[in-house]
PyMOL CGO cylinders between C-alpha atoms (Angstrom):
from pymol import cmd
from pymol.cgo import CYLINDER

trace = [
    CYLINDER, -32.94, 20.73, -20.36, -33.11, 18.35, -16.88, 0.3, 1, 1, 1, 1, 1, 1,
    CYLINDER, -33.11, 18.35, -16.88, -29.89, 16.46, -16.25, 0.3, 1, 1, 1, 1, 1, 1,
    CYLINDER, -29.89, 16.46, -16.25, -29.22, 13.06, -14.90, 0.3, 1, 1, 1, 1, 1, 1,
    CYLINDER, -29.22, 13.06, -14.90, -27.86, 13.11, -11.49, 0.3, 1, 1, 1, 1, 1, 1,
    CYLINDER, -27.86, 13.11, -11.49, -24.83, 11.36, -13.08, 0.3, 1, 1, 1, 1, 1, 1,
    CYLINDER, -24.83, 11.36, -13.08, -24.16, 14.33, -15.63, 0.3, 1, 1, 1, 1, 1, 1,
    CYLINDER, -24.16, 14.33, -15.63, -22.70, 17.67, -14.49, 0.3, 1, 1, 1, 1, 1, 1,
    CYLINDER, -22.70, 17.67, -14.49, -24.60, 20.87, -16.31, 0.3, 1, 1, 1, 1, 1, 1,
    CYLINDER, -24.60, 20.87, -16.31, -22.61, 22.54, -18.87, 0.3, 1, 1, 1, 1, 1, 1,
    CYLINDER, -22.61, 22.54, -18.87, -21.49, 25.19, -16.61, 0.3, 1, 1, 1, 1, 1, 1,
    CYLINDER, -21.49, 25.19, -16.61, -19.32, 22.79, -14.90, 0.3, 1, 1, 1, 1, 1, 1,
    CYLINDER, -19.32, 22.79, -14.90, -17.92, 21.38, -18.29, 0.3, 1, 1, 1, 1, 1, 1,
    CYLINDER, -17.92, 21.38, -18.29, -14.59, 22.95, -17.65, 0.3, 1, 1, 1, 1, 1, 1,
    CYLINDER, -14.59, 22.95, -17.65, -13.41, 21.52, -14.55, 0.3, 1, 1, 1, 1, 1, 1,
    CYLINDER, -13.41, 21.52, -14.55, -14.89, 17.98, -15.44, 0.3, 1, 1, 1, 1, 1, 1,
    CYLINDER, -14.89, 17.98, -15.44, -13.14, 18.32, -18.90, 0.3, 1, 1, 1, 1, 1, 1,
    CYLINDER, -13.14, 18.32, -18.90, -9.89, 19.09, -17.22, 0.3, 1, 1, 1, 1, 1, 1,
    CYLINDER, -9.89, 19.09, -17.22, -10.34, 16.04, -14.80, 0.3, 1, 1, 1, 1, 1, 1,
    CYLINDER, -10.34, 16.04, -14.80, -11.84, 13.43, -16.68, 0.3, 1, 1, 1, 1, 1, 1,
    CYLINDER, -11.84, 13.43, -16.68, -11.32, 14.37, -20.63, 0.3, 1, 1, 1, 1, 1, 1,
    CYLINDER, -11.32, 14.37, -20.63, -7.88, 15.78, -20.53, 0.3, 1, 1, 1, 1, 1, 1,
    CYLINDER, -7.88, 15.78, -20.53, -7.70, 15.48, -24.80, 0.3, 1, 1, 1, 1, 1, 1,
    CYLINDER, -7.70, 15.48, -24.80, -10.94, 17.44, -25.12, 0.3, 1, 1, 1, 1, 1, 1,
    CYLINDER, -10.94, 17.44, -25.12, -9.73, 20.16, -22.77, 0.3, 1, 1, 1, 1, 1, 1,
    CYLINDER, -9.73, 20.16, -22.77, -6.45, 20.80, -24.88, 0.3, 1, 1, 1, 1, 1, 1,
    CYLINDER, -6.45, 20.80, -24.88, -8.47, 20.53, -28.33, 0.3, 1, 1, 1, 1, 1, 1,
    CYLINDER, -8.47, 20.53, -28.33, -7.31, 17.30, -29.06, 0.3, 1, 1, 1, 1, 1, 1,
    CYLINDER, -7.31, 17.30, -29.06, -9.17, 14.24, -30.60, 0.3, 1, 1, 1, 1, 1, 1,
    CYLINDER, -9.17, 14.24, -30.60, -12.72, 15.31, -30.51, 0.3, 1, 1, 1, 1, 1, 1,
    CYLINDER, -12.72, 15.31, -30.51, -12.39, 18.87, -29.03, 0.3, 1, 1, 1, 1, 1, 1,
    CYLINDER, -12.39, 18.87, -29.03, -14.78, 20.82, -27.26, 0.3, 1, 1, 1, 1, 1, 1,
    CYLINDER, -14.78, 20.82, -27.26, -17.57, 21.04, -29.29, 0.3, 1, 1, 1, 1, 1, 1,
    CYLINDER, -17.57, 21.04, -29.29, -17.92, 17.27, -30.00, 0.3, 1, 1, 1, 1, 1, 1,
    CYLINDER, -17.92, 17.27, -30.00, -17.87, 16.44, -26.76, 0.3, 1, 1, 1, 1, 1, 1,
    CYLINDER, -17.87, 16.44, -26.76, -20.77, 18.90, -25.92, 0.3, 1, 1, 1, 1, 1, 1,
    CYLINDER, -20.77, 18.90, -25.92, -22.45, 17.54, -28.73, 0.3, 1, 1, 1, 1, 1, 1,
    CYLINDER, -22.45, 17.54, -28.73, -21.87, 13.98, -27.82, 0.3, 1, 1, 1, 1, 1, 1,
    CYLINDER, -21.87, 13.98, -27.82, -23.12, 14.12, -24.12, 0.3, 1, 1, 1, 1, 1, 1,
    CYLINDER, -23.12, 14.12, -24.12, -26.01, 16.33, -24.83, 0.3, 1, 1, 1, 1, 1, 1,
    CYLINDER, -26.01, 16.33, -24.83, -24.66, 19.42, -23.15, 0.3, 1, 1, 1, 1, 1, 1,
    CYLINDER, -24.66, 19.42, -23.15, -23.02, 17.67, -20.13, 0.3, 1, 1, 1, 1, 1, 1,
    CYLINDER, -23.02, 17.67, -20.13, -20.07, 15.32, -19.06, 0.3, 1, 1, 1, 1, 1, 1,
    CYLINDER, -20.07, 15.32, -19.06, -19.99, 12.38, -16.78, 0.3, 1, 1, 1, 1, 1, 1,
    CYLINDER, -19.99, 12.38, -16.78, -18.48, 12.85, -13.69, 0.3, 1, 1, 1, 1, 1, 1,
    CYLINDER, -18.48, 12.85, -13.69, -17.16, 9.92, -11.55, 0.3, 1, 1, 1, 1, 1, 1,
    CYLINDER, -17.16, 9.92, -11.55, -18.73, 9.68, -7.81, 0.3, 1, 1, 1, 1, 1, 1,
    CYLINDER, -18.73, 9.68, -7.81, -16.15, 9.34, -5.35, 0.3, 1, 1, 1, 1, 1, 1,
    CYLINDER, -16.15, 9.34, -5.35, -15.49, 5.42, -3.97, 0.3, 1, 1, 1, 1, 1, 1,
    CYLINDER, -15.49, 5.42, -3.97, -16.11, 4.73, -0.87, 0.3, 1, 1, 1, 1, 1, 1,
    CYLINDER, -16.11, 4.73, -0.87, -13.02, 3.84, 1.31, 0.3, 1, 1, 1, 1, 1, 1,
    CYLINDER, -13.02, 3.84, 1.31, -12.08, 0.17, 0.96, 0.3, 1, 1, 1, 1, 1, 1,
    CYLINDER, -12.08, 0.17, 0.96, -11.80, -0.47, 4.60, 0.3, 1, 1, 1, 1, 1, 1,
    CYLINDER, -11.80, -0.47, 4.60, -15.08, 0.94, 5.37, 0.3, 1, 1, 1, 1, 1, 1,
    CYLINDER, -15.08, 0.94, 5.37, -16.63, -1.24, 2.75, 0.3, 1, 1, 1, 1, 1, 1,
    CYLINDER, -16.63, -1.24, 2.75, -14.92, -4.63, 3.94, 0.3, 1, 1, 1, 1, 1, 1,
    CYLINDER, -14.92, -4.63, 3.94, -16.31, -3.70, 7.59, 0.3, 1, 1, 1, 1, 1, 1,
    CYLINDER, -16.31, -3.70, 7.59, -19.37, -3.85, 6.36, 0.3, 1, 1, 1, 1, 1, 1,
    CYLINDER, -19.37, -3.85, 6.36, -19.56, -6.62, 3.93, 0.3, 1, 1, 1, 1, 1, 1,
    CYLINDER, -19.56, -6.62, 3.93, -17.77, -8.99, 5.81, 0.3, 1, 1, 1, 1, 1, 1,
    CYLINDER, -17.77, -8.99, 5.81, -19.55, -10.09, 8.85, 0.3, 1, 1, 1, 1, 1, 1,
    CYLINDER, -19.55, -10.09, 8.85, -18.19, -12.54, 10.47, 0.3, 1, 1, 1, 1, 1, 1,
    CYLINDER, -18.19, -12.54, 10.47, -19.87, -16.09, 11.51, 0.3, 1, 1, 1, 1, 1, 1,
    CYLINDER, -19.87, -16.09, 11.51, -18.90, -17.54, 14.95, 0.3, 1, 1, 1, 1, 1, 1,
    CYLINDER, -18.90, -17.54, 14.95, -16.30, -20.06, 13.97, 0.3, 1, 1, 1, 1, 1, 1,
    CYLINDER, -16.30, -20.06, 13.97, -17.09, -23.94, 14.48, 0.3, 1, 1, 1, 1, 1, 1,
    CYLINDER, -17.09, -23.94, 14.48, -14.39, -25.61, 16.63, 0.3, 1, 1, 1, 1, 1, 1,
    CYLINDER, -14.39, -25.61, 16.63, -12.54, -28.29, 14.50, 0.3, 1, 1, 1, 1, 1, 1,
    CYLINDER, -12.54, -28.29, 14.50, -12.39, -31.86, 16.21, 0.3, 1, 1, 1, 1, 1, 1,
    CYLINDER, -12.39, -31.86, 16.21, -9.20, -32.58, 17.52, 0.3, 1, 1, 1, 1, 1, 1,
    CYLINDER, -9.20, -32.58, 17.52, -6.93, -35.11, 15.73, 0.3, 1, 1, 1, 1, 1, 1,
    CYLINDER, -6.93, -35.11, 15.73, -5.43, -38.24, 17.75, 0.3, 1, 1, 1, 1, 1, 1,
    CYLINDER, -5.43, -38.24, 17.75, -2.14, -38.34, 18.11, 0.3, 1, 1, 1, 1, 1, 1,
    CYLINDER, -2.14, -38.34, 18.11, -0.54, -41.95, 18.45, 0.3, 1, 1, 1, 1, 1, 1,
    CYLINDER, -0.54, -41.95, 18.45, 3.04, -43.24, 18.64, 0.3, 1, 1, 1, 1, 1, 1,
    CYLINDER, 3.04, -43.24, 18.64, 3.74, -45.56, 16.01, 0.3, 1, 1, 1, 1, 1, 1,
    CYLINDER, 3.74, -45.56, 16.01, 6.92, -47.30, 13.80, 0.3, 1, 1, 1, 1, 1, 1,
    CYLINDER, 6.92, -47.30, 13.80, 7.47, -46.99, 10.07, 0.3, 1, 1, 1, 1, 1, 1,
    CYLINDER, 7.47, -46.99, 10.07, 7.05, -50.23, 8.69, 0.3, 1, 1, 1, 1, 1, 1,
    CYLINDER, 7.05, -50.23, 8.69, 7.28, -49.69, 4.67, 0.3, 1, 1, 1, 1, 1, 1,
    CYLINDER, 7.28, -49.69, 4.67, 8.25, -46.91, 2.88, 0.3, 1, 1, 1, 1, 1, 1,
    CYLINDER, 8.25, -46.91, 2.88, 5.80, -46.20, -0.14, 0.3, 1, 1, 1, 1, 1, 1,
    CYLINDER, 5.80, -46.20, -0.14, 6.03, -43.55, -2.94, 0.3, 1, 1, 1, 1, 1, 1,
    CYLINDER, 6.03, -43.55, -2.94, 5.09, -39.81, -3.20, 0.3, 1, 1, 1, 1, 1, 1,
    CYLINDER, 5.09, -39.81, -3.20, 5.89, -39.51, 0.74, 0.3, 1, 1, 1, 1, 1, 1,
    CYLINDER, 5.89, -39.51, 0.74, 3.57, -41.92, 1.81, 0.3, 1, 1, 1, 1, 1, 1,
    CYLINDER, 3.57, -41.92, 1.81, 4.37, -44.42, 4.85, 0.3, 1, 1, 1, 1, 1, 1,
    CYLINDER, 4.37, -44.42, 4.85, 2.79, -47.66, 6.44, 0.3, 1, 1, 1, 1, 1, 1,
    CYLINDER, 2.79, -47.66, 6.44, 3.00, -47.10, 9.62, 0.3, 1, 1, 1, 1, 1, 1,
    CYLINDER, 3.00, -47.10, 9.62, 2.21, -49.81, 12.75, 0.3, 1, 1, 1, 1, 1, 1,
    CYLINDER, 2.21, -49.81, 12.75, 0.67, -48.24, 15.66, 0.3, 1, 1, 1, 1, 1, 1,
    CYLINDER, 0.67, -48.24, 15.66, 1.42, -49.37, 19.19, 0.3, 1, 1, 1, 1, 1, 1,
    CYLINDER, 1.42, -49.37, 19.19, -2.04, -50.76, 19.63, 0.3, 1, 1, 1, 1, 1, 1,
    CYLINDER, -2.04, -50.76, 19.63, -1.07, -53.06, 16.62, 0.3, 1, 1, 1, 1, 1, 1,
    CYLINDER, -1.07, -53.06, 16.62, -3.29, -50.73, 14.46, 0.3, 1, 1, 1, 1, 1, 1,
    CYLINDER, -3.29, -50.73, 14.46, -1.68, -50.20, 10.66, 0.3, 1, 1, 1, 1, 1, 1,
    CYLINDER, -1.68, -50.20, 10.66, -2.40, -46.76, 8.99, 0.3, 1, 1, 1, 1, 1, 1,
    CYLINDER, -2.40, -46.76, 8.99, -1.10, -45.20, 5.96, 0.3, 1, 1, 1, 1, 1, 1,
    CYLINDER, -1.10, -45.20, 5.96, 0.61, -41.83, 6.68, 0.3, 1, 1, 1, 1, 1, 1,
    CYLINDER, 0.61, -41.83, 6.68, 1.92, -38.80, 4.70, 0.3, 1, 1, 1, 1, 1, 1,
    CYLINDER, 1.92, -38.80, 4.70, 4.58, -36.71, 5.83, 0.3, 1, 1, 1, 1, 1, 1,
    CYLINDER, 4.58, -36.71, 5.83, 3.13, -33.15, 7.12, 0.3, 1, 1, 1, 1, 1, 1,
    CYLINDER, 3.13, -33.15, 7.12, 4.10, -30.20, 5.14, 0.3, 1, 1, 1, 1, 1, 1,
    CYLINDER, 4.10, -30.20, 5.14, 6.66, -28.66, 8.11, 0.3, 1, 1, 1, 1, 1, 1,
    CYLINDER, 6.66, -28.66, 8.11, 8.45, -31.93, 7.86, 0.3, 1, 1, 1, 1, 1, 1,
    CYLINDER, 8.45, -31.93, 7.86, 8.84, -31.82, 4.25, 0.3, 1, 1, 1, 1, 1, 1,
    CYLINDER, 8.84, -31.82, 4.25, 10.08, -28.00, 4.24, 0.3, 1, 1, 1, 1, 1, 1,
    CYLINDER, 10.08, -28.00, 4.24, 12.33, -28.65, 6.74, 0.3, 1, 1, 1, 1, 1, 1,
    CYLINDER, 12.33, -28.65, 6.74, 13.57, -31.87, 4.55, 0.3, 1, 1, 1, 1, 1, 1,
    CYLINDER, 13.57, -31.87, 4.55, 12.98, -34.46, 7.49, 0.3, 1, 1, 1, 1, 1, 1,
    CYLINDER, 12.98, -34.46, 7.49, 14.02, -37.73, 6.17, 0.3, 1, 1, 1, 1, 1, 1,
    CYLINDER, 14.02, -37.73, 6.17, 11.72, -40.63, 7.42, 0.3, 1, 1, 1, 1, 1, 1,
    CYLINDER, 11.72, -40.63, 7.42, 13.26, -44.23, 6.97, 0.3, 1, 1, 1, 1, 1, 1,
    CYLINDER, 13.26, -44.23, 6.97, 11.95, -47.90, 8.05, 0.3, 1, 1, 1, 1, 1, 1,
    CYLINDER, 11.95, -47.90, 8.05, 12.24, -48.40, 11.50, 0.3, 1, 1, 1, 1, 1, 1,
    CYLINDER, 12.24, -48.40, 11.50, 11.67, -44.79, 12.69, 0.3, 1, 1, 1, 1, 1, 1,
    CYLINDER, 11.67, -44.79, 12.69, 9.67, -44.18, 15.71, 0.3, 1, 1, 1, 1, 1, 1,
    CYLINDER, 9.67, -44.18, 15.71, 7.14, -41.33, 14.70, 0.3, 1, 1, 1, 1, 1, 1,
    CYLINDER, 7.14, -41.33, 14.70, 4.41, -39.16, 16.32, 0.3, 1, 1, 1, 1, 1, 1,
    CYLINDER, 4.41, -39.16, 16.32, 1.01, -39.85, 13.77, 0.3, 1, 1, 1, 1, 1, 1,
    CYLINDER, 1.01, -39.85, 13.77, -1.98, -37.39, 13.97, 0.3, 1, 1, 1, 1, 1, 1,
    CYLINDER, -1.98, -37.39, 13.97, -5.42, -39.57, 12.85, 0.3, 1, 1, 1, 1, 1, 1,
    CYLINDER, -5.42, -39.57, 12.85, -8.47, -37.57, 11.97, 0.3, 1, 1, 1, 1, 1, 1,
    CYLINDER, -8.47, -37.57, 11.97, -11.46, -38.69, 14.19, 0.3, 1, 1, 1, 1, 1, 1,
    CYLINDER, -11.46, -38.69, 14.19, -13.24, -39.03, 10.64, 0.3, 1, 1, 1, 1, 1, 1,
    CYLINDER, -13.24, -39.03, 10.64, -11.10, -41.52, 9.15, 0.3, 1, 1, 1, 1, 1, 1,
    CYLINDER, -11.10, -41.52, 9.15, -9.08, -43.49, 11.34, 0.3, 1, 1, 1, 1, 1, 1,
    CYLINDER, -9.08, -43.49, 11.34, -7.03, -45.78, 8.55, 0.3, 1, 1, 1, 1, 1, 1,
    CYLINDER, -7.03, -45.78, 8.55, -4.94, -42.73, 7.09, 0.3, 1, 1, 1, 1, 1, 1,
    CYLINDER, -4.94, -42.73, 7.09, -2.64, -40.32, 9.44, 0.3, 1, 1, 1, 1, 1, 1,
    CYLINDER, -2.64, -40.32, 9.44, 0.01, -37.78, 9.31, 0.3, 1, 1, 1, 1, 1, 1,
    CYLINDER, 0.01, -37.78, 9.31, 3.44, -38.04, 10.28, 0.3, 1, 1, 1, 1, 1, 1,
    CYLINDER, 3.44, -38.04, 10.28, 4.08, -34.91, 12.41, 0.3, 1, 1, 1, 1, 1, 1,
    CYLINDER, 4.08, -34.91, 12.41, 7.25, -36.07, 14.53, 0.3, 1, 1, 1, 1, 1, 1,
    CYLINDER, 7.25, -36.07, 14.53, 10.29, -38.33, 14.02, 0.3, 1, 1, 1, 1, 1, 1,
    CYLINDER, 10.29, -38.33, 14.02, 11.54, -39.40, 17.37, 0.3, 1, 1, 1, 1, 1, 1,
    CYLINDER, 11.54, -39.40, 17.37, 15.45, -39.24, 17.49, 0.3, 1, 1, 1, 1, 1, 1,
]
cmd.load_cgo(trace, "trace")
């Protein structure tokens, strides 16, 4: 009988049985005769997995990173405290933006109040919104 490459021949049944079918090797639930009958004289054997680091190296090919556009940093003064950590900030150029507190400031629990001088980062894509990154003393 020709065997599939994934099925071990019956001569290797004992080692494969001990490895992958421990109940059958001990005469457990099905026993050895039932196992031979169910598999057609052979026992499926697992192939070894490739190492994960080699697989990752092959699968992940880094593309050249696109440089982000730099944020515009401006100084301003908090004019109004809005809800949900939003603030209305008047910049030095008489321009008003809606700004949020940066996560780093939120984690450090830095409180921002009306009248505080702050540094705001503006995205070059939306000049109406910003992020408060520094509160001056």
